[in-house]
N, C-alpha and C positions, 0 to 999 in steps of 0.2 A: 466440539463444531462437527459436522461435515460439510467438507468440499470435492469438489472434483476437481484434479488438476490435468491438463493436456502437455503431454509430452511424445514429441517426435509422433503424431499423427496418433498418437496414441490415448484414453481418460481414463483419468484410475481416479477412482471413489478414495477419499484420504479422509483418516479420523483422526483428529485434532484435539490433544489437551493438553494446558496448561498450567503446574503448579509449581510459582516464581521464577527460577531460570531451568526448569525443566519439563520438555516437551515431550508429549509420546504420541507416537505417533502409530498409525495401522495403515498400512497399500492393501487395495481390492485382494483379500484370503490371507494375509501373511500376517507372520507372529507381530504382537504389538512389539515395539523398539522404544529408546528411551536416548532423549540427548540432551545435553547438556547447551544451552544460547547464553552469551552477554551478551551486548550491545558494547561494541568496542569504543564505533563514531559512529556519527548518523549514517544511514545505510550499508553498514560494513558492520556485523555479528561474527564473533569465534563460537565456536562450535565444537562441541567436545562430544562424539560417536565409538562407539565400540573401542573404545582406548585411544583414538587418531585424534590429531586436531585439524580444524580446516578455517580458515577465513573464507567469511564470506560476503559476497558484495552484490548488494540488493538495487536494483534498477527497477522503477515504474516503467510500465510501457503502455500502450497504448490496449493489444489484445492480453495484457498478465502482465507477467516479471520477467526481469534477465538478471538471472543469478552467476556471479564470478564466481568458482574457485579453482584458486590452482592456475588462474588465464584460460581454462576453457569457462567457453560463455553458454548457458543454457536459456531456453525463451521456451517459460511455461505460463501455459493459459491458467488462469484460478477462475472457479466458479462457484461462487456463493450462493447460495438459494434463498438465503436469507435476504439478500440485496435485491431491488426489480433488477427486469432487465435494463443495457443500458439505452434500447431503444423509450423507456416508459420514465427513466429518470433524468431523459433532455443532453444525455452526453454525444450525442450523435456528432459528424462531423459538420451539420448545419446547424444555421441559428444559434439562440441562445446558451451556453453551457454555464449550468448552474452547479457553482464547488462546494462541497455539504461534505462537515463535520463527519466521521466513520463513525465516533462513539463521545462520549461527552470525554471533555479533557479542557485543556487550558489553553492560549491562543501567546505560544513564546516569541512568534515572529512573523512580521509579517514580508513579503519581500520585494513586492510591489507594488504602484500604486494606481487607481485609476485613473484610463489615457496611457497606459505603458501595451506598447507591444508584446506581445509573449509569443515564442515555441512551444510545440508540441514537448510533452515532457520539463519543461520550467517550471523551476518549483516557486509557487503562489505565500505560500504559508507555512508554517511549524508549527502543531498543535502535539502537546502533551497527555499522553493517557497512559496508565497504568505505568508510569516510570518512564514511558518509551517515547520518543518524537519522531513521527508522522510529518514528512513533506508533502502536503499535499499538490501537485501539479495538475499545469494546464493538458489538456488531454486531445490539445488540436491550436493550431496556427491560430490568436486574434488580438485581440485588445480588448484592456481589462476595464470594464465598463462600471462596477462596485464594486467595493471593499465592506462591506458590514462587519468584520474581525478588527478585532484592536487588539496590543499585544496584554496580556496580562487578562481579556478579559476570557471567564468561561464562558463554553459555552456545550449543547446538546447536540444531541445524535442526531442527526440529519438537517440539522440549521445551515443553512445555506449563508455561506462566508463570505463568498463573490461570486461576480456574474463575471464570464468572459463572452466577449460577441463578436 
């Protein structure tokens, strides 16, 4: 997959592929590198790169990801050309936010109920896909209007799982 990551004001094209726990990646003009990545717990990964081991905690943020490694915090913007823009996906700061399944999977936990008030970044649901659990979070503060997902249900990519008003 091809992504663009934004770090410290610069945009970097990133080629990324995965086979099991092995991830191969190449940043703009650099040689291909390989890392072994295992999920240690939700949002925490153990990474083996060039013979060194790292623990990486991943947090979703409205503009991308926050990666924390050895107490150092890195704010990274991620653009995936396969996804619609935030404006067209209904993910802006105003109006209704539809929370959709990023890929086919199974709902393993529903963390909120209709009527609940949620904060930006608060977890709403957990979907398991390709043996990894992904917590879907609210991009803004609001009230849970609907929860269409049920624990144990199979979902398809793009399916609306919850709505925040």
